[in-house]
Backbone atoms as SQL, in Angstrom:
CREATE TABLE atoms (id INTEGER PRIMARY KEY, chain TEXT, resi INTEGER, resn TEXT, atom TEXT, x REAL, y REAL, z REAL);
INSERT INTO atoms VALUES
  (1, 'A', 1, 'MET', 'N', 0.846, -1.184, 0.010),
  (2, 'A', 1, 'MET', 'CA', 0.009, 0.018, -0.008),
  (3, 'A', 1, 'MET', 'C', 0.940, 1.265, 0.005),
  (4, 'A', 2, 'PRO', 'N', 0.887, 2.013, -1.083),
  (5, 'A', 2, 'PRO', 'CA', 1.702, 3.226, -1.126),
  (6, 'A', 2, 'PRO', 'C', 1.230, 4.285, -0.116),
  (7, 'A', 3, 'CYS', 'N', 2.210, 4.915, 0.486),
  (8, 'A', 3, 'CYS', 'CA', 1.959, 6.000, 1.404),
  (9, 'A', 3, 'CYS', 'C', 2.581, 7.273, 0.924),
  (10, 'A', 4, 'SER', 'N', 1.937, 8.377, 1.138),
  (11, 'A', 4, 'SER', 'CA', 2.549, 9.643, 0.776),
  (12, 'A', 4, 'SER', 'C', 2.174, 10.666, 1.773),
  (13, 'A', 5, 'THR', 'N', 3.047, 11.705, 1.868),
  (14, 'A', 5, 'THR', 'CA', 2.864, 12.801, 2.792),
  (15, 'A', 5, 'THR', 'C', 3.624, 13.996, 2.243),
  (16, 'A', 6, 'ALA', 'N', 3.184, 15.135, 2.602),
  (17, 'A', 6, 'ALA', 'CA', 3.819, 16.377, 2.075),
  (18, 'A', 6, 'ALA', 'C', 4.591, 17.105, 3.205),
  (19, 'A', 7, 'LYS', 'N', 4.581, 16.553, 4.407),
  (20, 'A', 7, 'LYS', 'CA', 5.280, 17.247, 5.489),
  (21, 'A', 7, 'LYS', 'C', 6.327, 16.340, 6.133),
  (22, 'A', 8, 'HIS', 'N', 7.361, 16.992, 6.708),
  (23, 'A', 8, 'HIS', 'CA', 8.385, 16.235, 7.388),
  (24, 'A', 8, 'HIS', 'C', 7.748, 15.377, 8.531),
  (25, 'A', 9, 'SER', 'N', 6.859, 16.007, 9.281),
  (26, 'A', 9, 'SER', 'CA', 6.245, 15.267, 10.403),
  (27, 'A', 9, 'SER', 'C', 5.520, 14.029, 9.909),
  (28, 'A', 10, 'GLY', 'N', 4.923, 14.117, 8.739),
  (29, 'A', 10, 'GLY', 'CA', 4.245, 12.943, 8.169),
  (30, 'A', 10, 'GLY', 'C', 5.200, 11.835, 7.775),
  (31, 'A', 11, 'VAL', 'N', 6.380, 12.237, 7.254),
  (32, 'A', 11, 'VAL', 'CA', 7.378, 11.245, 6.877),
  (33, 'A', 11, 'VAL', 'C', 7.918, 10.536, 8.137),
  (34, 'A', 12, 'ILE', 'N', 8.115, 11.318, 9.192),
  (35, 'A', 12, 'ILE', 'CA', 8.590, 10.745, 10.448),
  (36, 'A', 12, 'ILE', 'C', 7.519, 9.782, 10.990),
  (37, 'A', 13, 'ALA', 'N', 6.305, 10.144, 10.975),
  (38, 'A', 13, 'ALA', 'CA', 5.191, 9.280, 11.419),
  (39, 'A', 13, 'ALA', 'C', 5.163, 7.962, 10.651),
  (40, 'A', 14, 'LEU', 'N', 5.306, 8.086, 9.274),
  (41, 'A', 14, 'LEU', 'CA', 5.320, 6.885, 8.438),
  (42, 'A', 14, 'LEU', 'C', 6.537, 6.011, 8.805),
  (43, 'A', 15, 'PHE', 'N', 7.711, 6.618, 9.048),
  (44, 'A', 15, 'PHE', 'CA', 8.889, 5.854, 9.417),
  (45, 'A', 15, 'PHE', 'C', 8.573, 5.048, 10.704),
  (46, 'A', 16, 'ASP', 'N', 7.942, 5.731, 11.641),
  (47, 'A', 16, 'ASP', 'CA', 7.638, 5.017, 12.893),
  (48, 'A', 16, 'ASP', 'C', 6.676, 3.842, 12.656),
  (49, 'A', 17, 'VAL', 'N', 5.637, 4.071, 11.856),
  (50, 'A', 17, 'VAL', 'CA', 4.619, 3.015, 11.680),
  (51, 'A', 17, 'VAL', 'C', 5.176, 1.878, 10.861),
  (52, 'A', 18, 'GLU', 'N', 5.845, 2.254, 9.706),
  (53, 'A', 18, 'GLU', 'CA', 6.297, 1.205, 8.771),
  (54, 'A', 18, 'GLU', 'C', 7.583, 0.482, 9.216),
  (55, 'A', 19, 'PHE', 'N', 8.429, 1.148, 9.964),
  (56, 'A', 19, 'PHE', 'CA', 9.685, 0.514, 10.262),
  (57, 'A', 19, 'PHE', 'C', 9.975, 0.268, 11.774),
  (58, 'A', 20, 'VAL', 'N', 9.656, 1.220, 12.591),
  (59, 'A', 20, 'VAL', 'CA', 9.941, 1.075, 14.011),
  (60, 'A', 20, 'VAL', 'C', 8.854, 0.145, 14.657),
  (61, 'A', 21, 'LYS', 'N', 7.617, 0.381, 14.479),
  (62, 'A', 21, 'LYS', 'CA', 6.605, -0.450, 15.087),
  (63, 'A', 21, 'LYS', 'C', 6.607, -1.869, 14.582),
  (64, 'A', 22, 'LYS', 'N', 7.163, -2.079, 13.340),
  (65, 'A', 22, 'LYS', 'CA', 7.190, -3.415, 12.786),
  (66, 'A', 22, 'LYS', 'C', 8.504, -4.097, 13.124),
  (67, 'A', 23, 'GLY', 'N', 9.365, -3.411, 13.880),
  (68, 'A', 23, 'GLY', 'CA', 10.590, -4.011, 14.380),
  (69, 'A', 23, 'GLY', 'C', 11.743, -4.026, 13.351),
  (70, 'A', 24, 'VAL', 'N', 11.637, -3.317, 12.288),
  (71, 'A', 24, 'VAL', 'CA', 12.739, -3.220, 11.295),
  (72, 'A', 24, 'VAL', 'C', 13.895, -2.444, 11.888),
  (73, 'A', 25, 'PHE', 'N', 13.553, -1.332, 12.519),
  (74, 'A', 25, 'PHE', 'CA', 14.575, -0.489, 13.215),
  (75, 'A', 25, 'PHE', 'C', 14.249, -0.377, 14.696),
  (76, 'A', 26, 'GLN', 'N', 15.273, -0.204, 15.473),
  (77, 'A', 26, 'GLN', 'CA', 15.127, 0.005, 16.867),
  (78, 'A', 26, 'GLN', 'C', 14.473, 1.338, 17.203),
  (79, 'A', 27, 'LEU', 'N', 13.745, 1.360, 18.363),
  (80, 'A', 27, 'LEU', 'CA', 13.108, 2.560, 18.838),
  (81, 'A', 27, 'LEU', 'C', 14.048, 3.774, 18.902),
  (82, 'A', 28, 'LYS', 'N', 15.324, 3.534, 19.212),
  (83, 'A', 28, 'LYS', 'CA', 16.255, 4.616, 19.389),
  (84, 'A', 28, 'LYS', 'C', 16.407, 5.440, 18.061),
  (85, 'A', 29, 'LEU', 'N', 16.261, 4.811, 16.938),
  (86, 'A', 29, 'LEU', 'CA', 16.297, 5.534, 15.665),
  (87, 'A', 29, 'LEU', 'C', 15.161, 6.526, 15.560),
  (88, 'A', 30, 'SER', 'N', 13.962, 6.113, 15.999),
  (89, 'A', 30, 'SER', 'CA', 12.841, 7.003, 16.037),
  (90, 'A', 30, 'SER', 'C', 13.104, 8.169, 16.941),
  (91, 'A', 31, 'ARG', 'N', 13.668, 7.894, 18.122),
  (92, 'A', 31, 'ARG', 'CA', 13.977, 8.968, 19.108),
  (93, 'A', 31, 'ARG', 'C', 14.968, 9.989, 18.493),
  (94, 'A', 32, 'TRP', 'N', 15.992, 9.439, 17.824),
  (95, 'A', 32, 'TRP', 'CA', 17.007, 10.288, 17.248),
  (96, 'A', 32, 'TRP', 'C', 16.354, 11.219, 16.153),
  (97, 'A', 33, 'LEU', 'N', 15.478, 10.571, 15.383),
  (98, 'A', 33, 'LEU', 'CA', 14.811, 11.380, 14.301),
  (99, 'A', 33, 'LEU', 'C', 13.914, 12.449, 14.890),
  (100, 'A', 34, 'HIS', 'N', 13.181, 12.121, 15.914),
  (101, 'A', 34, 'HIS', 'CA', 12.269, 13.064, 16.521),
  (102, 'A', 34, 'HIS', 'C', 13.073, 14.242, 17.212),
  (103, 'A', 35, 'GLU', 'N', 14.146, 13.823, 17.851),
  (104, 'A', 35, 'GLU', 'CA', 14.984, 14.873, 18.524),
  (105, 'A', 35, 'GLU', 'C', 15.580, 15.810, 17.511),
  (106, 'A', 36, 'ALA', 'N', 16.095, 15.318, 16.417),
  (107, 'A', 36, 'ALA', 'CA', 16.734, 16.142, 15.374),
  (108, 'A', 36, 'ALA', 'C', 15.606, 17.078, 14.773),
  (109, 'A', 37, 'PHE', 'N', 14.498, 16.527, 14.517),
  (110, 'A', 37, 'PHE', 'CA', 13.389, 17.329, 13.913),
  (111, 'A', 37, 'PHE', 'C', 12.942, 18.408, 14.846),
  (112, 'A', 38, 'ASP', 'N', 12.806, 18.044, 16.134),
  (113, 'A', 38, 'ASP', 'CA', 12.353, 19.025, 17.136),
  (114, 'A', 38, 'ASP', 'C', 13.405, 20.166, 17.277),
  (115, 'A', 39, 'LEU', 'N', 14.642, 19.775, 17.279),
  (116, 'A', 39, 'LEU', 'CA', 15.702, 20.801, 17.345),
  (117, 'A', 39, 'LEU', 'C', 15.674, 21.711, 16.117),
  (118, 'A', 40, 'ARG', 'N', 15.513, 21.152, 14.956),
  (119, 'A', 40, 'ARG', 'CA', 15.425, 21.917, 13.737),
  (120, 'A', 40, 'ARG', 'C', 14.257, 22.877, 13.785),
  (121, 'A', 41, 'LYS', 'N', 13.085, 22.457, 14.285),
  (122, 'A', 41, 'LYS', 'CA', 11.933, 23.302, 14.375),
  (123, 'A', 41, 'LYS', 'C', 12.218, 24.465, 15.343),
  (124, 'A', 42, 'ARG', 'N', 12.809, 24.121, 16.508),
  (125, 'A', 42, 'ARG', 'CA', 13.094, 25.144, 17.499),
  (126, 'A', 42, 'ARG', 'C', 14.086, 26.160, 16.966),
  (127, 'A', 43, 'CYS', 'N', 15.075, 25.751, 16.277),
  (128, 'A', 43, 'CYS', 'CA', 16.058, 26.664, 15.713),
  (129, 'A', 43, 'CYS', 'C', 15.429, 27.542, 14.600),
  (130, 'A', 44, 'ASP', 'N', 14.586, 26.943, 13.796),
  (131, 'A', 44, 'ASP', 'CA', 13.937, 27.713, 12.668),
  (132, 'A', 44, 'ASP', 'C', 12.947, 28.701, 13.211),
  (133, 'A', 45, 'TYR', 'N', 12.163, 28.365, 14.194),
  (134, 'A', 45, 'TYR', 'CA', 11.077, 29.188, 14.624),
  (135, 'A', 45, 'TYR', 'C', 11.242, 29.936, 15.896),
  (136, 'A', 46, 'MET', 'N', 12.358, 29.651, 16.617),
  (137, 'A', 46, 'MET', 'CA', 12.683, 30.358, 17.855),
  (138, 'A', 46, 'MET', 'C', 14.121, 30.831, 17.774),
  (139, 'A', 47, 'GLY', 'N', 14.444, 31.557, 16.726),
  (140, 'A', 47, 'GLY', 'CA', 15.723, 31.974, 16.339),
  (141, 'A', 47, 'GLY', 'C', 16.856, 32.168, 17.376),
  (142, 'A', 48, 'GLU', 'N', 16.478, 32.303, 18.607),
  (143, 'A', 48, 'GLU', 'CA', 17.483, 32.616, 19.629),
  (144, 'A', 48, 'GLU', 'C', 18.011, 31.342, 20.303),
  (145, 'A', 49, 'LEU', 'N', 17.557, 30.175, 19.935),
  (146, 'A', 49, 'LEU', 'CA', 18.001, 28.908, 20.522),
  (147, 'A', 49, 'LEU', 'C', 19.420, 28.643, 20.155),
  (148, 'A', 50, 'SER', 'N', 20.239, 28.286, 21.121),
  (149, 'A', 50, 'SER', 'CA', 21.612, 27.888, 20.876),
  (150, 'A', 50, 'SER', 'C', 21.776, 26.423, 21.161),
  (151, 'A', 51, 'VAL', 'N', 22.699, 25.797, 20.490),
  (152, 'A', 51, 'VAL', 'CA', 22.987, 24.333, 20.732),
  (153, 'A', 51, 'VAL', 'C', 24.380, 24.248, 21.204),
  (154, 'A', 52, 'SER', 'N', 24.585, 23.495, 22.287),
  (155, 'A', 52, 'SER', 'CA', 25.937, 23.294, 22.760),
  (156, 'A', 52, 'SER', 'C', 26.741, 22.458, 21.826),
  (157, 'A', 53, 'GLU', 'N', 28.064, 22.546, 21.929),
  (158, 'A', 53, 'GLU', 'CA', 28.944, 21.741, 21.072),
  (159, 'A', 53, 'GLU', 'C', 28.683, 20.250, 21.399),
  (160, 'A', 54, 'GLU', 'N', 28.518, 19.909, 22.617),
  (161, 'A', 54, 'GLU', 'CA', 28.291, 18.548, 23.018),
  (162, 'A', 54, 'GLU', 'C', 27.013, 18.011, 22.405),
  (163, 'A', 55, 'ASP', 'N', 25.910, 18.779, 22.460),
  (164, 'A', 55, 'ASP', 'CA', 24.653, 18.364, 21.868),
  (165, 'A', 55, 'ASP', 'C', 24.764, 18.243, 20.356),
  (166, 'A', 56, 'ALA', 'N', 25.498, 19.149, 19.724),
  (167, 'A', 56, 'ALA', 'CA', 25.692, 19.048, 18.278),
  (168, 'A', 56, 'ALA', 'C', 26.488, 17.823, 17.858),
  (169, 'A', 57, 'ARG', 'N', 27.480, 17.539, 18.649),
  (170, 'A', 57, 'ARG', 'CA', 28.292, 16.306, 18.350),
  (171, 'A', 57, 'ARG', 'C', 27.447, 15.060, 18.520),
  (172, 'A', 58, 'LEU', 'N', 26.610, 14.987, 19.554),
  (173, 'A', 58, 'LEU', 'CA', 25.719, 13.856, 19.783),
  (174, 'A', 58, 'LEU', 'C', 24.730, 13.692, 18.659),
  (175, 'A', 59, 'LEU', 'N', 24.200, 14.814, 18.212),
  (176, 'A', 59, 'LEU', 'CA', 23.267, 14.785, 17.077),
  (177, 'A', 59, 'LEU', 'C', 23.891, 14.310, 15.849),
  (178, 'A', 60, 'LEU', 'N', 25.126, 14.745, 15.571),
  (179, 'A', 60, 'LEU', 'CA', 25.830, 14.250, 14.362),
  (180, 'A', 60, 'LEU', 'C', 26.180, 12.789, 14.503),
  (181, 'A', 61, 'THR', 'N', 26.564, 12.342, 15.658),
  (182, 'A', 61, 'THR', 'CA', 26.891, 10.917, 15.848),
  (183, 'A', 61, 'THR', 'C', 25.618, 10.071, 15.586),
  (184, 'A', 62, 'ASN', 'N', 24.502, 10.481, 16.223),
  (185, 'A', 62, 'ASN', 'CA', 23.280, 9.766, 16.020),
  (186, 'A', 62, 'ASN', 'C', 22.811, 9.781, 14.567),
  (187, 'A', 63, 'ALA', 'N', 22.924, 10.913, 13.923),
  (188, 'A', 63, 'ALA', 'CA', 22.546, 11.011, 12.508),
  (189, 'A', 63, 'ALA', 'C', 23.386, 10.129, 11.640),
  (190, 'A', 64, 'SER', 'N', 24.667, 10.054, 11.942),
  (191, 'A', 64, 'SER', 'CA', 25.526, 9.212, 11.106),
  (192, 'A', 64, 'SER', 'C', 25.173, 7.752, 11.355),
  (193, 'A', 65, 'SER', 'N', 24.894, 7.343, 12.536),
  (194, 'A', 65, 'SER', 'CA', 24.495, 5.979, 12.830),
  (195, 'A', 65, 'SER', 'C', 23.159, 5.671, 12.198),
  (196, 'A', 66, 'PHE', 'N', 22.231, 6.648, 12.238),
  (197, 'A', 66, 'PHE', 'CA', 20.905, 6.484, 11.609),
  (198, 'A', 66, 'PHE', 'C', 21.076, 6.183, 10.072),
  (199, 'A', 67, 'VAL', 'N', 21.858, 7.003, 9.438),
  (200, 'A', 67, 'VAL', 'CA', 22.052, 6.887, 7.972),
  (201, 'A', 67, 'VAL', 'C', 22.738, 5.533, 7.703),
  (202, 'A', 68, 'GLU', 'N', 23.712, 5.120, 8.468),
  (203, 'A', 68, 'GLU', 'CA', 24.354, 3.864, 8.283),
  (204, 'A', 68, 'GLU', 'C', 23.438, 2.676, 8.432),
  (205, 'A', 69, 'GLN', 'N', 22.584, 2.682, 9.457),
  (206, 'A', 69, 'GLN', 'CA', 21.670, 1.577, 9.629),
  (207, 'A', 69, 'GLN', 'C', 20.596, 1.531, 8.523),
  (208, 'A', 70, 'VAL', 'N', 20.104, 2.661, 8.064),
  (209, 'A', 70, 'VAL', 'CA', 19.209, 2.679, 6.928),
  (210, 'A', 70, 'VAL', 'C', 19.907, 2.200, 5.672),
  (211, 'A', 71, 'HIS', 'N', 21.160, 2.612, 5.459),
  (212, 'A', 71, 'HIS', 'CA', 21.947, 2.149, 4.282),
  (213, 'A', 71, 'HIS', 'C', 22.010, 0.636, 4.305),
  (214, 'A', 72, 'VAL', 'N', 22.396, 0.078, 5.439),
  (215, 'A', 72, 'VAL', 'CA', 22.528, -1.397, 5.530),
  (216, 'A', 72, 'VAL', 'C', 21.205, -2.083, 5.235),
  (217, 'A', 73, 'TYR', 'N', 20.137, -1.580, 5.762),
  (218, 'A', 73, 'TYR', 'CA', 18.813, -2.146, 5.504),
  (219, 'A', 73, 'TYR', 'C', 18.471, -2.082, 4.038),
  (220, 'A', 74, 'LEU', 'N', 18.686, -0.948, 3.413),
  (221, 'A', 74, 'LEU', 'CA', 18.363, -0.816, 1.986),
  (222, 'A', 74, 'LEU', 'C', 19.258, -1.755, 1.137),
  (223, 'A', 75, 'LYS', 'N', 20.481, -1.851, 1.504),
  (224, 'A', 75, 'LYS', 'CA', 21.408, -2.769, 0.774),
  (225, 'A', 75, 'LYS', 'C', 20.956, -4.212, 0.892),
  (226, 'A', 76, 'ASP', 'N', 20.512, -4.592, 2.074),
  (227, 'A', 76, 'ASP', 'CA', 19.948, -5.931, 2.266),
  (228, 'A', 76, 'ASP', 'C', 18.702, -6.141, 1.455),
  (229, 'A', 77, 'GLN', 'N', 17.856, -5.158, 1.364),
  (230, 'A', 77, 'GLN', 'CA', 16.596, -5.271, 0.610),
  (231, 'A', 77, 'GLN', 'C', 16.871, -5.495, -0.872),
  (232, 'A', 78, 'VAL', 'N', 17.911, -4.806, -1.368),
  (233, 'A', 78, 'VAL', 'CA', 18.296, -4.936, -2.827),
  (234, 'A', 78, 'VAL', 'C', 18.881, -6.332, -3.062),
  (235, 'A', 79, 'SER', 'N', 19.696, -6.810, -2.097),
  (236, 'A', 79, 'SER', 'CA', 20.270, -8.150, -2.203),
  (237, 'A', 79, 'SER', 'C', 19.172, -9.215, -2.180),
  (238, 'A', 80, 'ASP', 'N', 18.181, -9.068, -1.284),
  (239, 'A', 80, 'ASP', 'CA', 17.127, -9.975, -1.139),
  (240, 'A', 80, 'ASP', 'C', 16.261, -10.007, -2.368),
  (241, 'A', 81, 'ALA', 'N', 16.060, -8.856, -3.013),
  (242, 'A', 81, 'ALA', 'CA', 15.211, -8.747, -4.187),
  (243, 'A', 81, 'ALA', 'C', 15.866, -9.441, -5.382),
  (244, 'A', 82, 'GLY', 'N', 17.173, -9.399, -5.397),
  (245, 'A', 82, 'GLY', 'CA', 17.870, -10.016, -6.508),
  (246, 'A', 82, 'GLY', 'C', 18.087, -11.522, -6.370),
  (247, 'A', 83, 'ALA', 'N', 17.796, -12.051, -5.192),
  (248, 'A', 83, 'ALA', 'CA', 18.056, -13.474, -4.932),
  (249, 'A', 83, 'ALA', 'C', 16.945, -14.339, -5.468);
């Protein structure tokens, strides 16, 4: 069943439903995604918000891990489709 959404929040909700709730990805990936999105919204709409270097480093570490885990999943999906 194809899903579509026009908003970032909708994409995040679909990620949670299609991948986290089904056990494809751990809950921590959802948390990382929500935290990054919330920070982005606060920075965009509350212009005076500052982020500590420590928080920025943690965000980048989590983002890197998120991308790597999704990359591995997609690579496995392509391998399984070709088998």
